[in-house]
C-alpha positions as CSV (number, residue, x, y, z in Angstrom):
1,M,2.7,102.4,-135.3
2,R,5.8,104.0,-133.9
3,K,7.7,103.2,-137.1
4,E,4.9,104.9,-139.1
5,N,5.0,108.0,-136.9
6,V,8.7,108.2,-137.4
7,K,8.3,108.0,-141.2
8,K,5.7,110.8,-141.1
9,S,7.7,113.1,-138.7
10,I,9.2,116.3,-140.1
11,I,12.7,115.2,-139.0
12,Y,12.6,112.0,-141.0
13,S,11.0,113.6,-144.0
14,G,13.5,116.5,-143.9
15,L,16.5,114.2,-143.8
16,I,15.2,111.9,-146.5
17,G,14.4,115.0,-148.7
18,T,17.9,116.3,-148.1
19,G,19.4,113.0,-149.0
20,G,17.7,113.0,-152.4
21,Y,18.9,116.4,-153.1
22,F,22.4,115.6,-151.9
23,F,22.9,112.6,-154.1
24,A,21.4,114.5,-157.1
25,K,23.9,117.4,-156.4
26,L,26.7,115.0,-155.8
27,I,26.2,113.4,-159.3
28,S,26.1,116.9,-160.9
29,L,29.4,117.8,-159.4
30,F,31.3,115.0,-160.9
31,Y,30.0,114.8,-164.5
32,I,31.6,118.2,-165.6
33,I,35.2,116.9,-165.9
34,P,34.3,114.0,-168.4
35,L,31.9,116.3,-170.3
36,D,34.6,118.9,-170.6
37,S,36.8,116.3,-172.2
38,I,34.0,115.1,-174.5
39,L,33.1,118.5,-175.8
40,G,36.8,119.5,-176.1
41,S,36.0,123.2,-176.3
42,A,35.8,126.0,-173.7
43,Q,33.3,127.7,-175.9
44,Y,30.9,124.7,-176.0
45,M,31.3,124.4,-172.3
46,N,30.4,128.1,-172.0
47,F,27.4,127.6,-174.3
48,Y,26.2,124.6,-172.1
49,G,26.5,126.6,-168.9
50,T,24.9,129.7,-170.3
51,A,22.1,127.9,-171.9
52,Y,21.1,126.3,-168.6
53,T,21.2,129.7,-166.9
54,F,18.6,130.9,-169.4
55,Y,16.7,127.7,-169.0
56,S,16.6,128.0,-165.2
57,Y,15.4,131.5,-165.5
58,F,12.5,130.5,-167.8
59,L,11.7,127.5,-165.6
60,N,11.4,129.9,-162.6
61,I,9.0,132.1,-164.4
62,F,6.7,129.4,-165.8
63,S,6.7,127.0,-162.9
64,A,8.2,128.4,-159.7
65,G,5.8,128.3,-156.7
66,F,3.3,126.0,-158.2
67,P,4.6,122.7,-156.9
68,F,4.6,124.2,-153.4
69,A,1.0,125.3,-153.8
70,I,0.1,121.8,-155.0
71,A,1.7,120.2,-151.9
72,T,0.0,122.7,-149.6
73,L,-3.5,122.0,-151.1
74,V,-3.0,118.3,-151.1
75,A,-1.8,118.3,-147.5
76,K,-4.8,120.5,-146.6
77,Y,-7.5,118.3,-148.1
78,T,-5.7,115.0,-147.1
79,T,-6.1,116.3,-143.5
80,K,-9.8,116.9,-144.2
81,N,-10.2,113.4,-145.8
82,D,-11.6,114.9,-149.0
83,A,-10.4,112.4,-151.5
84,K,-12.6,113.9,-154.4
85,T,-10.9,117.3,-154.0
86,I,-7.5,115.7,-153.8
87,L,-8.1,114.0,-157.2
88,L,-9.4,117.2,-158.6
89,I,-6.3,119.1,-157.5
90,K,-4.2,116.6,-159.3
91,R,-6.1,117.1,-162.6
92,I,-6.1,120.9,-162.3
93,S,-2.4,121.1,-161.4
94,I,-1.2,118.7,-164.2
95,A,-3.3,120.6,-166.8
96,F,-2.2,124.0,-165.6
97,L,1.5,123.2,-165.5
98,S,1.2,121.5,-168.9
99,L,-0.2,124.8,-170.2
100,T,2.4,127.0,-168.6
101,G,5.2,124.6,-169.6
102,F,3.9,124.8,-173.2
103,V,3.8,128.6,-173.1
104,G,7.3,128.7,-171.7
105,M,8.6,126.3,-174.4
106,V,7.2,128.4,-177.2
107,T,8.4,131.7,-175.6
108,M,12.0,130.4,-175.2
109,M,12.0,129.2,-178.7
110,L,10.8,132.5,-180.1
111,L,13.5,134.3,-178.1
112,S,16.2,131.8,-178.9
113,Y,17.6,133.6,-181.9
114,P,18.1,137.0,-180.2
115,M,19.4,135.3,-177.1
116,A,21.9,133.3,-179.3
117,N,23.1,136.5,-180.9
118,V,23.8,138.1,-177.5
119,I,25.8,135.0,-176.3
120,S,27.7,134.3,-179.5
121,G,28.4,135.5,-182.9
122,G,29.1,134.4,-186.5
123,E,28.6,130.7,-187.3
124,D,28.1,129.8,-183.7
125,V,24.8,131.6,-183.4
126,Q,23.0,128.7,-185.1
127,V,24.7,126.2,-182.7
128,M,23.5,128.3,-179.7
129,Q,20.1,128.7,-181.0
130,I,19.6,124.9,-181.5
131,V,20.9,124.4,-177.9
132,L,18.3,126.8,-176.6
133,C,15.6,125.3,-178.6
134,I,16.4,121.8,-177.3
135,L,16.2,123.1,-173.8
136,A,13.0,124.8,-174.5
137,V,11.4,121.5,-175.1
138,A,12.4,120.4,-171.6
139,L,10.3,123.4,-170.4
140,F,7.2,121.5,-171.4
141,F,8.0,118.2,-169.5
142,V,9.8,119.5,-166.4
143,P,6.8,121.5,-165.0
144,V,4.5,118.5,-165.4
145,L,7.0,116.4,-163.5
146,S,7.0,119.0,-160.8
147,A,3.3,118.8,-160.6
148,F,3.5,115.1,-159.8
149,R,6.2,115.8,-157.3
150,G,4.1,118.4,-155.6
151,F,1.3,115.9,-155.3
152,V,3.5,113.2,-153.6
153,Q,5.1,115.8,-151.4
154,G,1.6,116.9,-150.2
155,R,0.8,113.2,-149.4
156,K,4.0,113.2,-147.3
157,E,5.6,110.5,-149.5
158,I,9.0,112.2,-149.1
159,E,10.9,109.0,-150.0
160,E,9.4,108.9,-153.4
161,Y,9.9,112.7,-153.8
162,A,13.6,112.2,-152.9
163,F,14.0,109.1,-155.2
164,S,12.3,110.9,-158.1
165,Q,15.0,113.7,-157.8
166,T,17.9,111.2,-157.7
167,F,16.4,109.0,-160.4
168,E,16.1,111.9,-162.9
169,Q,19.6,113.2,-162.3
170,I,21.1,109.7,-162.6
171,F,19.3,109.2,-165.9
172,R,20.2,112.6,-167.2
173,V,24.0,112.2,-166.4
174,G,24.1,108.6,-167.7
175,F,22.4,109.7,-171.0
176,L,24.5,112.8,-171.2
177,L,27.9,111.1,-170.9
178,S,27.1,107.8,-172.8
179,V,25.4,109.3,-175.8
180,S,27.9,112.2,-176.1
181,A,30.9,109.9,-175.9
182,L,29.3,107.5,-178.3
183,L,28.7,110.3,-180.9
184,V,32.2,111.7,-180.7
185,Y,34.4,108.6,-180.0
186,V,32.5,105.8,-181.8
187,F,30.7,107.6,-184.7
188,G,33.4,110.3,-185.1
189,M,30.8,113.1,-185.4
190,E,31.4,116.8,-184.8
191,R,31.5,117.8,-181.2
192,K,28.6,120.1,-181.5
193,W,26.4,117.0,-181.7
194,A,27.7,116.0,-178.3
195,L,26.6,119.4,-177.1
196,Y,23.2,118.9,-178.5
197,A,23.0,115.4,-176.8
198,S,24.1,116.9,-173.5
199,V,21.3,119.4,-173.3
200,A,18.8,116.9,-174.8
201,S,19.5,114.8,-171.8
202,T,17.3,117.1,-169.8
203,I,14.3,116.1,-171.9
204,V,15.1,112.5,-171.8
205,A,15.5,112.5,-168.1
206,A,12.3,114.4,-167.6
207,I,10.3,111.9,-169.6
208,A,12.0,109.0,-167.7
209,G,11.2,110.8,-164.4
210,L,7.5,111.2,-165.5
211,V,7.2,107.5,-166.4
212,Q,8.7,106.5,-163.0
213,I,6.7,108.8,-160.9
214,Y,3.5,108.0,-162.9
215,I,3.8,104.3,-162.1
216,F,4.3,105.2,-158.4
217,D,1.3,107.7,-158.6
218,Q,-1.0,105.0,-160.1
219,K,-0.3,102.7,-157.1
220,M,-0.8,105.6,-154.6
221,T,-4.0,106.9,-156.2
222,I,-5.8,103.5,-155.8
223,S,-6.5,104.1,-152.2
224,I,-7.5,107.7,-152.8
225,T,-9.9,106.6,-155.6
226,Q,-11.5,104.0,-153.4
227,Q,-11.9,106.5,-150.6
228,A,-13.5,108.9,-153.1
229,K,-16.1,106.3,-154.1
230,T,-17.3,106.1,-150.6
231,Q,-17.2,109.8,-149.9
232,K,-20.7,111.2,-149.4
233,T,-19.8,114.9,-150.0
234,G,-18.8,116.3,-153.4
235,A,-15.4,117.8,-154.4
236,R,-14.8,121.5,-153.8
237,N,-16.0,123.7,-156.7
238,S,-13.3,123.6,-159.4
239,K,-13.3,127.4,-160.0
240,K,-12.8,128.2,-156.3
241,L,-10.2,125.4,-156.1
242,F,-8.3,126.9,-159.0
243,R,-8.5,130.3,-157.5
244,E,-7.2,129.0,-154.2
245,F,-4.4,127.2,-156.1
246,V,-3.3,130.4,-158.0
247,L,-3.4,132.6,-154.8
248,L,-1.3,130.1,-153.0
249,A,1.2,129.9,-155.8
250,I,1.7,133.6,-156.3
251,P,3.6,134.2,-153.0
252,Y,5.8,131.2,-153.6
253,F,6.4,132.5,-157.2
254,V,7.5,135.9,-155.7
255,V,9.7,134.2,-153.2
256,A,11.5,132.2,-156.0
257,V,11.9,135.3,-158.2
258,L,13.3,137.4,-155.4
259,G,15.5,134.5,-154.3
260,Y,17.0,134.5,-157.8
261,S,18.2,138.1,-157.2
262,D,21.5,136.9,-155.7
263,S,22.5,135.3,-159.0
264,L,21.5,138.5,-160.9
265,Y,23.4,140.7,-158.5
266,N,26.5,138.6,-158.8
267,S,26.2,138.7,-162.6
268,L,25.5,142.5,-162.8
269,L,26.6,144.3,-159.7
270,L,29.7,142.3,-158.6
271,P,31.7,143.2,-161.7
272,L,30.7,146.9,-161.4
273,G,31.9,146.9,-157.7
274,L,35.1,145.2,-158.5
275,Q,36.0,147.6,-161.2
276,L,35.2,150.6,-159.0
277,K,37.5,149.1,-156.4
278,G,40.3,148.8,-159.0
279,Y,40.6,145.1,-159.4
280,T,41.9,144.4,-162.8
281,G,43.3,141.5,-165.0
282,E,43.8,138.1,-163.5
283,T,42.8,139.2,-160.0
284,Y,39.4,140.5,-161.3
285,D,38.9,137.2,-163.2
286,L,39.8,135.0,-160.2
287,I,37.4,136.9,-158.0
288,L,34.5,136.5,-160.4
289,A,35.3,132.8,-161.0
290,G,35.7,132.2,-157.3
291,I,32.3,133.7,-156.4
292,N,30.2,132.7,-159.4
293,F,31.7,129.3,-160.3
294,S,34.0,127.3,-157.8
295,G,32.7,128.9,-154.7
296,T,29.1,128.5,-155.7
297,K,29.6,124.8,-156.3
298,I,31.1,124.4,-152.8
299,I,28.6,126.4,-150.8
300,A,25.8,124.5,-152.6
301,I,26.6,121.5,-150.3
302,P,25.1,122.9,-147.0
303,M,22.5,124.7,-148.9
304,I,21.0,121.3,-150.1
305,L,19.4,121.2,-146.6
306,A,17.1,124.0,-147.5
307,P,15.0,122.4,-150.4
308,G,15.1,119.0,-148.5
309,F,13.5,120.5,-145.3
310,T,11.3,122.9,-147.4
311,A,9.8,119.8,-149.1
312,A,9.0,118.4,-145.7
313,L,7.8,121.3,-143.7
314,I,5.1,122.4,-146.1
315,P,2.8,119.4,-145.8
316,H,3.6,118.8,-142.1
317,I,2.9,122.3,-141.0
318,T,-0.2,122.6,-143.3
319,S,-1.7,119.5,-141.8
320,A,-1.0,120.7,-138.2
321,L,-2.6,124.0,-138.9
322,E,-5.7,122.4,-140.4
323,E,-6.0,120.2,-137.3
324,K,-5.5,123.4,-135.2
325,N,-2.7,121.5,-133.4
326,F,-0.7,124.6,-132.6
327,K,1.6,122.6,-130.1
328,L,2.6,120.4,-133.1
329,V,3.1,123.6,-135.2
330,R,5.5,125.0,-132.7
331,S,7.3,121.7,-132.3
332,N,7.6,121.3,-136.1
333,V,9.1,124.8,-136.5
334,L,11.7,124.3,-133.7
335,D,12.6,120.8,-134.9
336,C,13.2,122.1,-138.4
337,L,15.3,125.1,-137.3
338,N,17.2,123.0,-134.8
339,I,18.4,120.5,-137.4
340,I,19.2,123.3,-139.9
341,L,21.4,125.0,-137.4
342,Y,23.0,121.8,-136.1
343,I,24.0,120.5,-139.5
344,G,24.1,123.6,-141.7
345,F,26.2,125.8,-139.4
346,M,28.8,123.0,-139.0
347,L,29.0,122.4,-142.7
348,A,29.3,126.2,-143.4
349,F,32.0,126.4,-140.8
350,C,33.9,123.4,-142.3
351,I,34.0,125.4,-145.6
352,F,35.6,128.3,-143.7
353,V,38.2,126.0,-141.9
354,Y,39.0,123.8,-145.0
355,A,38.8,126.5,-147.7
356,R,42.6,126.2,-148.6
357,P,42.7,122.4,-149.1
358,I,39.3,122.4,-150.9
359,N,40.5,124.9,-153.4
360,Y,43.8,123.1,-153.9
361,V,42.3,119.6,-154.4
362,M,39.2,120.6,-156.5
363,F,40.1,123.7,-158.5
364,S,43.2,125.1,-160.3
365,S,44.1,128.6,-159.1
366,S,47.1,130.7,-159.9
367,D,46.6,132.5,-156.5
368,L,45.7,130.0,-153.8
369,D,45.6,132.6,-151.0
370,L,43.1,134.7,-152.9
371,S,40.9,131.7,-153.7
372,T,41.0,130.6,-150.1
373,G,39.9,134.0,-148.8
374,I,37.1,134.1,-151.3
375,L,35.7,130.7,-150.2
376,Q,36.2,131.7,-146.5
377,W,34.0,134.8,-147.0
378,L,31.5,132.7,-149.1
379,S,31.0,130.4,-146.1
380,I,28.9,133.2,-144.7
381,E,26.5,132.9,-147.7
382,A,26.7,129.1,-147.3
383,F,25.1,129.5,-143.9
384,T,22.6,132.3,-144.7
385,G,21.7,130.6,-148.0
386,T,20.8,127.5,-146.1
387,L,18.8,129.2,-143.2
388,L,17.0,131.9,-145.1
389,P,15.0,129.7,-147.6
390,V,13.9,127.5,-144.7
391,I,12.7,130.4,-142.6
392,T,11.0,132.1,-145.5
393,N,9.1,128.9,-146.4
394,L,8.3,128.3,-142.7
395,M,6.6,131.7,-142.7
396,M,4.8,130.9,-145.9
397,A,3.5,127.6,-144.4
398,L,2.5,129.3,-141.2
399,G,0.2,131.6,-143.3
400,L,2.2,134.7,-142.7
401,R,2.8,135.4,-146.4
402,K,1.9,139.1,-146.5
403,Y,4.8,140.5,-144.4
404,V,7.4,137.9,-145.3
405,L,7.2,138.9,-148.9
406,K,7.6,142.5,-148.0
407,R,10.6,141.7,-145.9
408,L,12.1,139.6,-148.6
409,L,11.7,142.6,-151.0
410,Y,13.5,144.8,-148.3
411,Y,16.3,142.1,-148.1
412,T,16.7,142.3,-151.9
413,I,16.8,146.1,-151.8
414,I,19.3,146.1,-148.9
415,K,21.7,143.8,-150.7
416,G,21.2,145.6,-154.0
417,V,21.9,149.1,-152.5
418,L,24.8,148.1,-150.3
419,M,26.7,145.7,-152.6
420,V,28.6,148.1,-154.8
421,P,29.5,150.7,-152.1
422,M,30.6,148.0,-149.7
423,I,32.8,146.3,-152.4
424,W,34.2,149.8,-153.1
425,I,35.0,150.3,-149.4
426,V,36.3,146.9,-148.2
427,G,36.9,144.9,-151.5
428,Y,35.2,141.7,-152.6
429,P,34.2,140.7,-149.0
430,G,31.7,143.6,-149.3
431,A,29.5,141.4,-151.6
432,M,29.1,138.8,-148.7
433,L,28.8,141.5,-146.0
434,S,25.9,143.1,-147.8
435,S,24.2,139.7,-147.9
436,L,24.8,139.2,-144.2
437,I,23.3,142.6,-143.2
438,G,20.1,141.9,-145.2
439,A,20.0,138.3,-143.8
440,I,20.3,139.4,-140.1
441,Y,17.3,141.8,-140.7
442,L,15.2,139.0,-142.5
443,I,16.0,136.3,-139.9
444,Y,15.2,138.6,-136.9
445,A,12.1,140.2,-138.3
446,N,10.5,136.8,-139.4
447,L,11.3,134.9,-136.2
448,E,10.0,137.8,-134.1
449,E,6.7,137.6,-136.0
450,A,6.4,133.9,-135.7
451,S,7.0,134.2,-132.0
452,N,4.3,136.9,-131.6
453,V,1.7,135.0,-133.7
454,Y,2.3,131.4,-132.6
455,H,4.0,132.0,-129.3
456,I,7.1,130.0,-130.4
457,K,9.9,130.4,-127.8
458,F,13.3,130.5,-129.4
459,K,15.3,130.7,-126.2
460,G,16.2,127.0,-126.3
461,L,17.2,127.3,-130.0
462,I,19.7,130.2,-129.1
463,H,21.1,128.1,-126.3
464,K,21.7,125.1,-128.6
465,F,23.3,127.4,-131.2
466,L,25.8,128.8,-128.7
467,I,26.9,125.3,-127.9
468,E,27.3,124.7,-131.7
469,V,29.4,127.7,-132.0
470,I,31.7,126.4,-129.2
471,A,31.8,123.0,-130.9
472,C,32.8,124.6,-134.2
473,L,35.6,126.5,-132.5
474,L,36.8,123.1,-131.1
475,L,36.6,121.7,-134.7
476,W,38.7,124.6,-135.9
477,G,41.3,124.1,-133.1
478,T,41.5,120.4,-134.0
479,A,42.0,121.1,-137.7
480,S,44.7,123.6,-136.9
481,L,46.6,121.0,-134.8
482,L,46.3,118.5,-137.5
483,N,47.6,121.0,-140.1
484,M,50.7,121.4,-137.9
485,I,51.5,117.7,-138.1
486,G,51.2,117.6,-141.9
487,L,47.5,117.0,-142.6
488,D,47.1,120.4,-144.2
489,G,46.2,119.0,-147.7
490,S,47.4,121.9,-149.7
491,E,50.8,120.8,-151.0
492,G,52.0,118.1,-153.3
493,S,49.9,115.4,-155.0
494,R,46.2,116.2,-155.2
495,V,45.3,112.6,-154.5
496,A,47.4,112.6,-151.3
497,C,46.0,116.0,-150.3
498,F,42.4,114.7,-150.8
499,L,43.2,111.9,-148.4
500,K,44.7,114.4,-145.9
501,L,41.7,116.6,-146.2
502,A,39.3,113.7,-145.8
503,L,41.1,112.5,-142.6
504,N,41.4,116.0,-141.2
505,G,37.8,116.6,-141.9
506,L,36.5,113.3,-140.4
507,V,38.5,114.0,-137.1
508,G,37.3,117.6,-136.9
509,V,33.6,116.6,-137.5
510,G,34.1,113.8,-135.0
511,V,35.2,116.3,-132.4
512,Y,32.1,118.5,-133.2
513,V,29.8,115.4,-132.9
514,A,31.5,114.2,-129.7
515,F,31.3,117.5,-127.9
516,T,27.7,118.1,-128.8
517,T,26.8,114.6,-127.8
518,I,28.3,115.2,-124.4
519,M,26.2,118.4,-124.3
520,Q,23.0,116.3,-125.3
521,L,22.5,118.2,-128.5
522,P,21.9,115.4,-131.1
523,Q,19.8,113.6,-128.6
524,T,17.4,116.6,-128.2
525,V,17.6,117.8,-131.8
526,F,16.9,114.4,-133.4
527,H,14.9,113.0,-130.5
528,I,17.2,110.1,-129.9
529,D,17.3,108.1,-126.7
530,I,20.9,106.8,-126.8
531,N,20.5,105.1,-123.4
532,K,17.5,103.1,-124.6
533,Y,19.5,102.2,-127.8
534,F,22.4,100.7,-125.8
535,S,20.1,98.9,-123.3
536,R,18.3,97.3,-126.3
537,K,21.8,96.2,-127.6
538,K,22.7,94.6,-124.3
539,A,19.4,92.8,-124.1
């Protein structure tokens, strides 16, 4: 029973969900180098990256929010033991996302030619159009896959949810590299066919993911079907259920669209601000690349915590609210935020401390000092980008949707209004400072409302965070001492520097963990009884 309770806890679910996203992200970080070699063209790599930007945008429009709505409804009616309604939710959600996916596919195909003309010119328009059309087909399968994931998420089957993410990514990268290499190096075909195979991997992986999760779903549905047969009451009216589904999805959709504004601002407003400040030539290009490419890849590491814990918190908090167990609601909120702060803040701070060796080892830069400064400033967004989605989705799960959407809109406006003037005043750090100002407002306003409505006391959370700040300063001091004795990792062989960086980082994080353990932080954050563990070992 204890083991089952641990498996169903928000801490366990959040960490497992994060693990799935982490491995999926890790895989995606390392396939770019061999793919670049296979395509053998900077232009084709640009086509590949740009096409996925458009694909992500269309995917957001035609599916964002719906998986979370599915998870919320499934968790709600699971708590009510309404098996017939749960099965009806599954049928409605799969049918609806199949329809939206089909509309998205057709829309992207129809717009593929004008988009290809904007991106490229001459003979390459046809290549780009084919790439976009191939990715458009994925828009049909991926939303259906997300419907199944929303269903298992709502059932608190987070292990399957995490495995599904990892399985799909492994299959995609495996197909992408093997088939692309086969076409170019074995069959001697033009490299554009490798580009087509690369984007087609998204379709193949989505189909493979559907097969895998469908097999799991069939096993999971047996018990629900048996329960439905013995259920005396009927399922909820399908029209009312669909209306509830759509009304739940709309706020999540708005959150996804507004959350995408950071990428749009960095694409549109950042260049404008840099030009007004007078950045030109190579410096201008380095700043853009540092913020939009290399920096984004690094800060994505701590930000993996956000979707992992979002996947966990929605069904857990929904169930607790349905049971009117407000003590558990408060406990879940604090557990979630404590873990995000304990791990997320430390990871973001590590990016600040180790920015120079990270840039040296992973990216080529003609100005290491500039690239280091950019990544250090981006560590602010690494932290806020981890914390904000969790707080936003917490507020959504708590049923406080109305005001959180308004505040998210204010955050978007604040950043949009301040970004260009602040870059003009202080340079590129203004982009991150404008985000920070908006983030402080959003965090404070949302937590204050959660405190007022659910009487959640954040005093203990603040106390723990102050200890974490001290621990991070000790980490920084340790890293600085190790740099002095030669473990700086920013000169000489990249392999040697990677080893130095790894050793320095392990010791620094070890100091963080040791200090916080002495201060009883991990014990309280993760609910670990270390004394009981050691006494069991002795026995």
